[in-house]
N, C-alpha and C positions, 0 to 999 in steps of 0.2 A: 469729412467730405474731401475728396481729392479732385482738384480742378486742373485744367490744362495749363493754367498759369504757373503751376508748380513744376512743370517740366523744365529741367535744367539742361539746355543743350550742351553737348560735349564739344561742339564746334559751331562756328557761325554758319547758319543755313539761310541763304537768301531766297526771297520769293521766286516761285516758278523754277526752283532748282530741285534736283532729285532729293537732296537732304531735307529741303523745306517741305516737299511733298510727304516724305515719310513722317516728319514731325506733325504735319497736319492730319495724316491718317491716325497717328497716336492720339492726338487731341480729340479727334472725332470719336474714337473708341471710348475715351474717358467720359465724354459728354453723353454718348449713347448709354453707357453703363449707369450714369446718373438718372437718365430718363426712364430706363427699363430695369426695374428691380428683378434680378434673376435672369439677366440676359442669356447666359449660357444654356438655360433650360427652357427659354421662352418658345412657345409654339402657338399656332392658330392666329385668330384675329382678336384685336383688343381695341378699346376705345378709351381715350382720355378726355375728360371734360374739365374746362377751366372757366371761371367766372369772367375772365377778361379776354378770352380768345375763342375761336371756333373749336368744334370737336375735332380731335386729332385721331386719325385711324392708323393702326399699326397692323401689318400682316406679315407673318413669317412665311415667305414664299418657298424656302428650301432650307435643308439642313444636312450637314455631314458631321463627322466626328469633330472636326476642328473649325468649321465655318457655318455661318447661317446667312441667309439672304433676307433682308427686311425691306418692306415697302412702307414708307411714311407719307401720309397725305392728308389734306383736308378734302372733304366731299361737299361740293356746292350744288345747289338745286339749279338745274338748267331748263326748267319748264317754260321759261319766257325766252328761250333761245330763238333767234330768227328762223332756224331750220326746224322748229317744232320741238317737242319733248324728246330730248336725246338722253334722258336719264341723268344721274349725278355726274358731275365733272370733277375729276381728281386733279387738284392743283395746289402746290407743286406736287409732283408725283415722283419721288426719289426712290430708286432701288439701290440699296447699299449692301455690299458684301462685308460681313464682319468676320475677321480672322481671329478666332478666340485664342488660339495658341500664341500668336504674335502680338495680340492686343492692339489690332489696327482695324480701321474701317475705311472702305473705299467706295465712293458712289459709282455704281456700274452704269446707271442710266438715269436720265432726267426726262421722263416721258413727254411732258407737254411743253418742252422747250420751244418748239416751233410756233406756238400760239402767241408768243409775246415778241413784238418787233425788236425791242431793245435787247432781249436775250438772244434773238437770232443774230443781230449785228455783232454782239460780243462773241458768240460762237464762231461766226465766220472770221472775225478778226484774229482769233487765237486758234490757228489750225494745227499747230504741233500737238502731238498726243499729250505731252507733259502739260501744256497750257490748258488743254481741254480738261484734263484730270484736276489741275489746280483750280479752275473755275468751278467745276462741279463740287469739289470737296470744300472749297471756301464757302459756297452757297450753303452746304450742309452745316458747316461750322457756325455760320451766322444764324441760321435757322434754329439750330439746337440751342444756342445762347438765348434766342427769343423764346423758345418753348420752355426752357428751364426758368427763365424770368417770369413767365406766365403760369408757373406751377403745374405744368403738365407732368404726368407720371403714369407709368404702366407697371403692373405687377404680373409677373409670369405665372 
């Protein structure tokens, strides 16, 4: 098994720097590759069940020769929502573009960011594009660690 801690940097890359962001993209690709067996061929919708975590949903939203766009989320029942039955709520709802040729993964959007007050404040605090990308991809990195620790797994 290949993990991101095996990545040996060629130079020092500080947090929120371009080099640090590229290393984070690479680490996220490695973790996604562990989570999704057959990532380059993966299509459609998949479900991962774990004894110690919620059901995890994976959807391949788009695909080109060298990229694929993935949506990873939990789906929660919102039938007791104050506004009535609004259907399942996806949270967190991360859309990630995977660059298969470059072996990198970048979070393109974090759909339900605005529902959480603390996340909104962090989003407003870091307004530079590199800071926003750093925050989104660090979230993915930590969540992927959690998912792998809870033995989530998808087969293409």
